[in-house]
C-alpha positions in Angstrom: -100.2 9.6 -48.6 -97.7 11.9 -47.0 -100.2 12.5 -44.3 -99.9 8.9 -43.4 -96.2 9.4 -42.5 -97.0 12.2 -40.3 -99.7 10.3 -38.4 -97.9 6.9 -38.0 -99.8 4.8 -35.5 -98.0 3.3 -32.5 -98.1 0.0 -34.3 -96.0 1.5 -37.1 -93.5 2.9 -34.6 -93.1 -0.4 -32.8 -92.7 -2.2 -36.1 -89.9 0.2 -37.1 -88.0 -0.2 -33.8 -88.2 -4.0 -34.1 -86.8 -3.9 -37.5 -84.0 -1.7 -36.4 -83.0 -3.9 -33.5 -83.2 -7.1 -35.6 -81.0 -5.6 -38.3 -78.1 -4.4 -36.1 -75.5 -3.3 -37.2 -78.0 -1.8 -39.8 -80.2 1.0 -38.7 -83.5 1.1 -40.6 -86.1 3.7 -40.0 -89.2 5.3 -41.5 -88.4 8.7 -42.6 -90.6 11.4 -41.2 -92.3 13.7 -43.5 -90.2 16.9 -43.8 -88.8 19.2 -46.4 -85.5 17.3 -46.2 -87.1 14.0 -47.5 -87.9 13.6 -51.1 -91.5 12.4 -51.5 -92.1 8.9 -52.7 -94.5 8.0 -55.5 -97.8 7.1 -53.9 -98.0 3.9 -56.0 -94.5 2.7 -54.9 -92.4 2.1 -51.8 -89.1 4.0 -51.4 -85.9 3.1 -49.6 -83.3 5.8 -48.8 -80.2 3.7 -48.1 -76.8 5.0 -47.1 -73.5 3.9 -45.3 -73.2 5.6 -41.9 -69.6 6.8 -42.3 -69.5 9.6 -44.9 -66.0 8.4 -46.0 -67.3 5.0 -47.0 -68.8 4.2 -50.4 -70.3 1.1 -51.9 -72.5 -0.4 -54.6 -76.2 -0.4 -53.7 -78.4 -3.3 -54.8 -82.2 -3.9 -54.6 -83.3 -7.5 -54.8 -79.9 -8.4 -56.3 -80.0 -5.7 -58.9 -77.4 -2.9 -59.0 -79.0 0.4 -58.5 -76.1 2.7 -57.8 -72.3 2.1 -57.7 -69.5 3.7 -55.7 -71.7 6.1 -53.7 -72.3 6.8 -50.0 -76.2 6.8 -50.4 -79.0 6.0 -52.9 -82.8 5.9 -53.2 -84.2 2.5 -54.2 -87.8 2.3 -55.5 -89.9 -0.9 -55.4 -93.4 -2.3 -55.3 -95.2 -1.6 -52.0 -96.2 -4.2 -49.5 -93.7 -6.7 -50.8 -90.4 -7.7 -49.0 -87.4 -6.4 -50.8 -83.6 -7.1 -50.2 -81.6 -3.9 -49.8 -77.8 -4.3 -50.0 -74.6 -2.4 -50.1 -71.7 -4.4 -51.5 -68.0 -3.7 -52.2 -67.7 -1.2 -49.5 -64.6 1.0 -50.0 -62.7 3.5 -47.8 -60.8 5.6 -50.4 -57.4 7.0 -49.1 -57.5 5.1 -45.8 -54.1 3.6 -44.8 -54.3 -0.2 -44.5 -57.6 -0.6 -46.2 -57.8 -3.9 -48.0 -54.5 -4.8 -46.3 -55.1 -4.6 -42.6 -58.9 -4.6 -42.9 -62.0 -4.4 -45.2 -65.8 -4.1 -44.8 -68.2 -7.0 -45.3 -71.2 -6.6 -47.6 -74.4 -5.4 -45.8 -78.0 -6.3 -46.5 -81.5 -6.2 -45.0 -85.0 -7.3 -46.2 -87.8 -4.8 -45.7 -91.2 -3.9 -47.1 -93.0 -0.6 -47.1 -96.5 0.7 -47.7 -97.3 2.6 -50.9 -95.8 6.1 -50.7 -93.7 5.3 -47.7 -90.1 6.3 -47.5 -87.9 3.9 -45.4 -84.5 5.2 -44.3 -81.9 2.4 -44.3 -78.6 3.2 -42.6 -75.8 0.6 -42.7 -73.2 0.5 -39.9 -70.5 -1.8 -41.3 -67.8 -3.1 -38.9 -64.2 -3.5 -40.0 -63.2 -6.9 -40.9 -59.5 -7.1 -39.9 -57.3 -9.0 -42.2 -54.0 -8.4 -40.3 -52.5 -7.1 -37.0 -49.6 -4.7 -36.5 -46.1 -5.5 -35.1 -44.2 -2.6 -33.6 -40.6 -3.6 -33.5 -38.0 -1.6 -31.4 -34.2 -2.0 -31.8 -32.5 -1.8 -28.4 -28.8 -2.6 -28.2 -28.5 -1.7 -24.5 -25.5 0.4 -23.4 -24.7 1.8 -26.9 -23.0 5.2 -27.3 -23.4 7.7 -30.0 -20.2 6.6 -31.6 -21.3 3.0 -32.0 -22.3 1.9 -35.5 -24.9 -0.8 -34.8 -28.4 -1.7 -36.0 -31.0 -4.5 -35.9 -31.8 -6.6 -39.0 -35.1 -8.4 -38.5 -36.2 -11.4 -40.5 -40.0 -12.3 -40.3 -41.0 -15.7 -41.4 -37.8 -16.0 -43.4 -38.2 -12.6 -45.1 -35.4 -10.2 -44.2 -36.6 -6.7 -43.5 -34.6 -3.4 -43.8 -32.2 -2.6 -41.0 -33.7 -0.7 -38.0 -31.4 1.8 -36.5 -30.5 1.5 -32.8 -33.0 3.3 -30.7 -35.7 3.5 -33.4 -38.8 1.3 -34.3 -40.4 -0.1 -37.4 -44.0 -1.3 -38.0 -45.1 -4.4 -39.9 -48.6 -5.6 -40.9 -48.9 -9.3 -40.4 -51.6 -11.8 -40.7 -53.1 -13.1 -37.5 -51.4 -16.0 -35.9 -47.8 -17.0 -34.8 -44.8 -15.6 -36.7 -41.1 -16.4 -36.5 -38.9 -13.4 -35.7 -35.1 -13.6 -36.1 -32.9 -10.5 -35.4 -29.2 -10.0 -36.3 -27.3 -7.2 -34.7 -25.2 -5.7 -37.4 -22.6 -2.9 -37.6 -18.9 -2.2 -37.0 -19.4 -2.4 -33.2 -21.9 -5.2 -33.1 -19.3 -7.6 -31.6 -19.2 -5.6 -28.4 -22.6 -7.0 -27.4 -22.9 -10.3 -25.6 -25.0 -11.8 -28.4 -25.4 -10.7 -32.0 -28.4 -12.8 -32.9 -31.7 -13.8 -31.3 -34.8 -15.8 -32.3 -38.2 -15.0 -31.0 -41.9 -15.7 -31.7 -44.7 -13.2 -31.9 -48.4 -13.8 -32.0 -50.5 -11.4 -34.1 -54.2 -10.7 -33.4 -56.1 -9.0 -36.2 -56.8 -5.4 -35.6 -54.4 -5.2 -32.7 -50.8 -4.0 -32.2 -48.2 -6.3 -30.8 -45.1 -4.6 -29.5 -41.6 -6.3 -29.5 -38.2 -5.0 -28.3 -35.1 -6.6 -29.7 -32.9 -6.3 -26.7 -29.1 -6.9 -26.8 -27.0 -6.6 -23.7 -23.6 -4.9 -24.1 -20.7 -7.0 -23.0 -18.7 -6.1 -19.9 -15.7 -3.8 -20.6 -12.4 -4.7 -19.0 -10.0 -1.8 -18.9 -6.8 -3.7 -18.2 -3.5 -2.0 -17.3 -0.1 -3.1 -15.9 1.4 -1.7 -12.8 4.0 -0.2 -12.4 4.2 1.9 -15.5 6.8 1.1 -18.0 6.2 -2.7 -18.1 4.5 -4.6 -20.8 3.1 -8.2 -21.2 1.1 -10.6 -23.3 -2.4 -10.2 -22.0 -4.8 -13.2 -22.0 -8.4 -13.6 -21.1 -9.6 -17.1 -20.3 -6.4 -18.5 -21.9 -7.0 -16.6 -25.2 -4.5 -13.9 -26.1 -6.0 -10.4 -26.6 -2.9 -8.2 -26.7 0.8 -8.8 -27.3 3.4 -6.9 -25.2 0.9 -4.2 -24.3 0.9 -1.9 -21.2 -2.9 -1.5 -21.3 -5.9 -2.7 -23.3 -9.7 -2.4 -23.3 -11.5 -5.6 -24.0 -15.3 -6.4 -24.2 -16.2 -9.7 -22.6 -19.3 -11.7 -22.0 -20.9 -11.2 -18.6 -19.7 -13.7 -16.1 -16.4 -14.9 -14.5 -13.1 -14.6 -16.4 -9.5 -15.1 -15.8 -7.2 -12.3 -16.8 -3.5 -13.0 -17.2 -0.3 -11.1 -17.9 2.4 -13.4 -19.3 6.0 -12.8 -20.5 6.2 -9.5 -18.6 9.0 -7.3 -19.8 10.6 -4.1 -18.5 13.2 -2.3 -20.6 14.8 -0.9 -17.4 15.4 -4.3 -15.8 18.9 -4.8 -17.3 19.0 -8.3 -15.8 18.7 -7.0 -12.3 15.2 -8.3 -11.8 12.3 -9.9 -13.5 8.5 -10.0 -13.2 6.5 -13.1 -12.7 3.3 -13.9 -14.6 0.2 -12.5 -13.0 -3.3 -14.0 -13.0 -6.5 -12.9 -11.4 -10.1 -14.0 -11.5 -12.8 -11.4 -11.9 -16.4 -10.9 -13.0 -17.8 -8.9 -15.9 -21.3 -7.4 -15.7 -23.4 -6.6 -18.7 -22.9 -3.0 -19.8 -20.5 -2.6 -16.9 -16.9 -1.4 -16.8 -14.3 -2.9 -14.6 -10.9 -1.4 -14.1 -8.3 -4.2 -13.7 -4.7 -3.4 -12.5 -2.4 -6.3 -13.0 0.6 -6.0 -10.6 3.1 -8.7 -11.4 5.5 -9.6 -8.6 9.0 -8.4 -9.0 11.8 -10.9 -8.3 15.1 -9.4 -7.8 18.1 -11.1 -9.3 20.7 -8.7 -8.0 21.4 -6.3 -5.1 23.8 -3.5 -4.6 27.0 -3.3 -2.6 28.0 0.1 -1.4 31.6 0.5 -0.3 32.7 3.6 1.5 36.4 4.2 1.2 37.6 5.6 4.5 41.4 6.3 4.4 42.3 8.1 7.6 44.7 11.1 7.5 44.8 11.1 3.7 45.9 14.5 2.3 45.1 16.0 -1.1 48.7 15.1 -2.1 48.2 11.4 -1.5 47.6 9.2 -4.5 45.4 6.4 -3.0 42.0 4.9 -3.5 40.0 1.7 -2.8 39.9 -1.2 -5.1 36.9 -3.5 -4.6 36.6 -7.1 -5.5 33.9 -9.8 -4.9 34.7 -13.4 -4.7 38.1 -12.6 -6.2 36.7 -10.8 -9.2 37.5 -7.0 -9.5 34.4 -4.8 -9.3 35.9 -1.3 -9.6 37.3 1.5 -7.5 36.0 4.0 -4.9 37.7 7.3 -4.3 38.9 8.1 -0.8 36.0 9.6 1.2 33.5 8.5 -1.4 31.1 5.6 -1.8 31.3 3.2 -4.7 28.3 1.1 -5.7 28.4 -2.3 -7.4 25.8 -4.7 -8.6 26.1 -8.3 -7.4 23.9 -11.4 -7.7 21.9 -12.1 -4.5 23.6 -14.3 -1.9 26.8 -14.3 0.1 30.0 -12.8 -1.3 33.5 -12.4 0.0 34.3 -8.7 -0.4 37.9 -7.6 -0.5 39.0 -4.0 -0.4 42.6 -3.0 -1.0 44.4 0.3 -1.6 45.9 1.3 -5.0 47.9 4.2 -6.0 51.4 5.5 -5.5 50.8 6.2 -1.8 48.8 3.0 -1.0 51.7 1.4 1.0 51.4 4.0 3.8 48.1 2.6 5.0 47.0 -0.7 6.5 45.1 -3.3 4.6 43.7 -5.0 2.7 40.4 -5.7 4.5 37.7 -8.2 3.7 34.2 -9.1 4.9 31.5 -11.5 4.0 28.5 -9.6 2.7 25.0 -11.0 2.2 23.5 -9.2 -0.8 19.7 -9.1 -0.7 17.8 -8.6 -3.9 16.8 -5.0 -4.5 18.6 -3.7 -1.4 21.9 -2.1 -0.8 24.4 -3.7 1.6 26.8 -1.0 2.9 30.3 -1.5 4.1 32.9 0.9 5.2 36.4 -0.1 4.4 38.7 1.7 6.9 42.4 2.1 6.5 44.7 3.5 9.2 47.9 5.4 8.5 50.8 3.1 9.5 53.4 4.5 12.0 56.8 5.2 10.5 58.4 3.1 13.2 56.3 1.5 16.1 57.9 2.1 19.5 59.4 -1.0 21.0 57.9 -2.4 24.2 59.9 -1.5 27.4 62.5 -4.2 28.2 62.1 -3.8 32.0 58.6 -2.4 32.7 58.1 -0.7 36.1 55.9 -2.8 38.4 52.5 -1.3 39.4 52.2 0.3 42.8 50.9 -1.7 45.7 47.2 -2.7 45.4 47.3 -2.4 41.6 48.7 0.3 39.4 49.1 0.8 35.7 49.3 4.6 36.3 51.1 6.8 33.9 52.5 10.3 34.2 49.5 12.6 34.5 47.6 10.0 36.4 45.9 8.1 33.6 44.9 4.5 34.3 43.4 1.7 32.3 40.9 -1.0 33.3 38.3 -3.4 32.0 34.8 -4.4 32.9 34.4 -8.2 33.4 31.7 -10.8 33.7 33.5 -13.6 35.5 37.0 -12.2 35.8 38.6 -15.4 34.5 41.4 -13.9 32.5 43.3 -11.5 34.7 46.5 -12.6 32.8 45.3 -11.1 29.5 44.2 -7.9 31.3 47.6 -7.5 32.8 49.2 -8.2 29.5 47.1 -5.4 28.0 48.2 -3.0 30.7 45.0 -2.9 32.8 45.3 -2.0 36.5 41.6 -1.7 37.2 38.7 -4.1 37.1 35.1 -2.9 37.0 32.2 -4.9 38.5 28.6 -3.9 38.9 26.6 -4.3 42.1 22.8 -3.8 42.6 21.7 -2.2 45.8 18.3 -2.6 47.4 16.9 -0.9 50.5 18.3 -2.5 53.6 20.9 -4.6 51.8 24.2 -5.3 53.5 27.5 -4.7 51.6 29.8 -7.6 50.8 33.5 -7.5 50.4 33.8 -10.5 48.2 34.4 -8.7 44.8 36.8 -6.3 46.4 38.9 -9.0 48.0 38.9 -11.0 44.8 40.2 -8.0 42.8 42.9 -7.2 45.2 44.0 -10.8 45.4 44.5 -10.8 41.7 46.5 -7.6 41.8 43.9 -5.1 40.5 42.2 -2.0 41.8 38.4 -2.3 41.7 35.8 0.1 40.5 32.3 -0.8 41.7 29.4 0.6 39.7 26.5 0.6 42.2 23.0 1.0 40.9 19.5 0.0 42.0 15.9 -0.1 40.8 14.2 3.2 39.9 11.2 2.4 42.1 13.3 2.2 45.2 14.3 5.8 44.9 11.1 7.3 43.6 10.2 10.6 45.2 13.6 10.8 46.9 13.1 7.6 49.0 16.0 5.7 50.4 18.7 8.1 49.3 20.4 7.8 52.7 20.2 4.0 52.6 21.9 3.9 49.3 24.6 6.3 50.7 25.0 3.9 53.7 25.5 1.0 51.4 28.2 2.6 49.2 29.9 3.9 52.4 30.2 0.4 53.6 31.8 -0.7 50.3 34.3 2.1 50.6 35.1 1.0 54.1 35.7 -2.6 52.8 38.4 -1.3 50.5 36.7 -0.3 47.2 39.2 1.7 45.2 36.5 3.6 43.3 32.7 3.8 43.3 30.5 5.0 40.5 27.4 6.5 42.0 24.4 5.1 40.0 24.3 4.5 36.2 22.7 6.3 33.3 20.3 8.3 35.4 19.2 10.5 32.5 16.9 7.7 31.1 13.8 6.2 32.7 15.2 2.7 32.5 17.5 3.6 35.4 15.7 6.6 37.1 12.0 7.1 38.0 10.0 8.4 35.1 9.0 12.0 35.5 11.7 12.6 38.1 14.7 12.8 35.8 16.5 15.9 37.0 20.2 16.6 37.6 19.4 18.4 40.8 17.7 15.2 42.3 20.7 13.1 41.2 23.2 15.6 42.8 21.3 15.2 46.1 21.9 11.5 46.0 25.5 12.0 44.9 26.1 14.4 47.8 24.9 12.0 50.4 26.8 9.1 48.8 30.0 11.2 48.6 30.1 12.1 52.3 29.4 8.5 53.3 32.2 7.2 51.0 34.8 9.7 52.2 33.8 9.2 55.8 34.6 5.5 55.5 37.6 5.7 53.1 39.0 9.0 52.1 41.1 7.4 49.3 38.1 5.9 47.5 37.6 7.6 44.2 34.1 8.9 43.8 32.9 8.9 40.2 29.6 10.4 39.2 27.2 8.1 37.4 27.8 8.1 33.7 24.7 9.4 31.7 23.6 7.4 28.7 24.9 9.1 25.5 21.7 10.1 23.7 19.9 12.7 21.7 16.5 11.2 22.1 14.9 13.8 24.4 13.0 15.4 21.6 11.5 12.1 20.5 10.4 10.8 24.0 10.2 14.0 26.1 12.1 15.0 29.3 9.9 12.9 31.5 11.6 9.8 30.0 15.0 11.0 28.8 17.3 14.0 29.0 20.0 14.5 26.4 23.2 13.7 28.2 24.9 17.1 27.3 22.0 19.0 28.9 22.1 16.6 31.9 25.8 17.0 32.5 25.5 20.8 32.3 22.6 20.5 34.8 24.8 18.4 37.2 27.5 21.1 37.0 24.9 23.8 37.7 23.6 21.9 40.7 27.1 21.7 42.3 28.0 18.1 41.4 31.7 19.1 41.1 31.9 19.4 44.9 30.8 15.8 45.4 32.9 13.8 43.0 36.5 13.1 42.1 35.9 12.3 38.4 33.2 12.8 35.8 31.6 9.4 34.8 31.1 8.9 31.0 30.2 6.2 28.6 31.3 6.0 25.0 30.1 2.9 23.2 28.6 3.9 19.8 31.6 4.6 17.7 32.2 3.3 14.2 35.1 5.5 13.4 38.6 5.9 14.7 38.7 8.1 17.9 41.1 10.3 16.0 38.2 11.4 13.8 35.8 14.2 14.6 33.7 14.0 11.4 32.6 11.6 8.7 30.1 9.4 10.6 27.6 8.2 8.0 24.7 8.2 10.5 24.7 11.9 11.5 27.1 14.6 13.0 25.8 14.2 16.6 28.6 14.7 19.0 28.2 11.3 20.8 29.3 9.6 17.6 32.9 10.8 18.3 35.3 10.2 21.1 36.5 13.8 20.9 32.9 15.1 21.1 32.4 13.3 24.4 35.6 14.5 25.9 35.1 18.1 24.9 31.5 18.2 26.0 31.9 16.6 29.4 35.3 18.2 30.3 34.0 21.7 29.4 30.7 21.2 31.3 32.8 21.5 34.5 35.1 24.2 33.3 38.0 21.8 33.0 38.2 21.4 36.8 37.4 17.7 36.8 38.8 14.9 34.7 36.8 12.3 32.9 36.6 8.7 33.9 35.2 6.6 31.0 33.6 3.8 33.0 32.5 2.2 29.7 34.4 2.6 26.5 34.1 0.0 23.8 33.6 -0.8 20.1 31.0 -3.3 18.9 31.9 -5.9 16.3 29.8 -8.8 15.1 32.8 -10.7 13.8 32.7 -14.2 15.0 29.1 -14.0 16.2 26.9 -13.3 13.2 24.6 -10.4 12.2 23.7 -7.9 14.8 20.2 -7.3 16.1 18.4 -4.5 14.1 18.9 -1.8 16.8 22.7 -2.4 16.6 23.0 -2.7 12.9 25.0 0.5 12.8 28.1 -1.5 13.9 27.7 -4.2 11.3 30.8 -3.2 9.4 33.2 -3.0 12.3 35.8 -5.6 12.3 37.7 -7.1 15.3 40.9 -5.5 13.8 39.2 -2.1 13.9 38.0 -2.7 17.4 41.6 -3.4 18.5 43.0 -0.5 16.6 40.5 2.0 17.9 40.8 1.0 21.5 44.6 1.5 21.3 44.1 4.8 19.6 41.6 5.9 22.4 44.0 4.9 25.1 46.9 6.7 23.3 44.8 9.9 23.1 43.8 9.7 26.7 47.3 9.1 28.0 48.5 12.2 26.2 45.7 14.4 27.3 45.0 16.3 30.5 41.3 15.7 30.5 40.9 11.9 30.9 41.7 10.2 34.2 40.6 6.6 33.4 39.3 4.4 30.6 37.5 1.2 31.5 37.3 -1.0 28.4 33.7 -2.3 27.9 34.2 -5.1 28.0 36.7 -7.9 28.6 34.9 -11.3 28.6 31.1 -11.0 28.1 29.6 -13.6 25.8 25.9 -12.8 25.6 24.8 -12.0 22.0 21.1 -11.5 22.0 19.0 -8.4 21.8 21.8 -6.6 23.8 24.9 -8.1 22.0 27.4 -7.4 24.8 29.6 -10.2 23.5 30.2 -8.1 20.4 32.0 -5.5 22.6 34.2 -8.1 24.3 38.0 -7.9 23.5 38.3 -11.7 24.2 36.7 -13.0 21.0 35.0 -16.3 20.3 37.8 -18.9 20.2 39.8 -17.1 23.0 41.8 -14.7 20.9 42.4 -11.1 22.0 43.7 -8.8 19.2 42.9 -5.8 21.4 45.2 -7.1 24.1 48.1 -6.9 21.7 47.2 -3.4 20.4 46.7 -2.1 23.9 50.0 -3.6 25.1 51.7 -1.7 22.2 50.5 1.5 23.8 50.7 0.7 27.6 53.7 -1.6 27.6 51.6 -4.1 29.6 52.1 -5.0 33.3 
């Protein structure tokens, strides 16, 4: 019979293949005759049945009867040439994860018949029958840090699962179909995320893995601080308080637009001097982003500072005297002589009074007062100046000597006083003050003819006339027209001009060509003018042009400006002394008595002081020429209003000080051997714009002239 298996006909082979294909996933085959196959009883048919995977076992049945249980393979013996049902039931996979939960195996069976003595090999290839699918769940609170205590708590179809730590995953076996998935974000820092719960749906397919990430977005972080440091406030976000009286706070907010506010701002250092307004800004938070927010509340000043410098002239260490300061009639305190007192005042206008106290107070002038406008957060400075009173003022002469013919006002030593005028409408006040000279300015241009009108007018009113003759810088550029200028001033001398000032402030590019400022060039012009003047009138006084008092050369460069001390020294070196009768000078920036040579609050530069100008100019020519101050004046805003910014240095000068200092300057000049003339700048100007010349005028708004009185007390008048 075994011989039969070895010599199977082609028909047998084809039949076996057909059975195999029809039984897929079962593989049935006729076992070849070999030593590995146990022979079958020739009177019977044999079936060697097994499960293809060695790790699977089952119960084998033949025609519905259990033959072997819980095995991987078995031989089943039956009658030949009769169809038989071969089955494996209750297939198991011992030790396999998920067996009978995720999957199982269906029973397998096949009907087959065999010839007597044949051995049929029946191999079953069972396919998994999936009962469930897998859900891989990942907990992702985006933006977390290692210090955050946060986890996901999933609930599947209403059943709460164990917490899943942030950044880790869990696996769940679920039946196929749709499932409801709810996740709560839990932990101490869970509230820092934009949402703390989410609901999702997942669809499970048997035998497959569905992946799901529970994503939570971190809120935006606002790092809020108040500027400047030292202040605190109640901090609100979208109208909800988040911190009380805090200087800084970190707050997590939902992504989107928000309004951040600082309310009730406090500053322990304010002391009632200022306050801060509430501050509100709108800004945007981005998920997992950090925004630094600096709240800068606006400061509103409630007070300002008044600084009062107590200037008591000629005070000695033995004098018991100091300044007592009041505002609107209320005492503020005291300031020592030569020192500055500071006082806090509400913003606005105040009447400031300063008087002297102490055993020696009666020896000085005063009291003084001003109206000060106190601006919040700023200091308004005022210098209260007190002059030592004379022990007995000299009486005016009962029978003054009349001036010489053509004008006069001369004194022993040759000193004379004059004034610069605009319209020359008050010669009476000028005579009353003791002025014998009037100064007028003329502008030359090439080819112009001289006119005697101003000269005749001055002489008719009993005054000598000083003509300051200047021109446009462009007309003399490169040395052009020097001789024509000399011709013009020579004609004026011939018409009777008593003095001529040759040009004006030639050390600055406003008056002299830029890049050509040079004392030697000017002396060339002066020389030509001098000879023409003297040729036409030997008695006409030739005064060199007065340089502008300045120290700005370092700031603007010598092409635009020369410091006047260097310029005057250069004039002397170029021989100017041979071509003039008097050194022209201007002094118009003083804010102290001309008796002082120190103490100017601006700086110690010599042009601040009358004495500094006299010494510098007189010594530049070795004492061989006297000085003619063709402009000497003190600026006061009193009666006009605040000065333009460039002239703010004179804001504290009163009309009384102007009158006093002019008289002191004249007194000093009369008693010196270095000053020939002072021309007061000015008598009657009224303009008060960017160049506030009206503030220099001794005839003040309303027509009063305090300086006329003070000058008369020195000169005796005319």
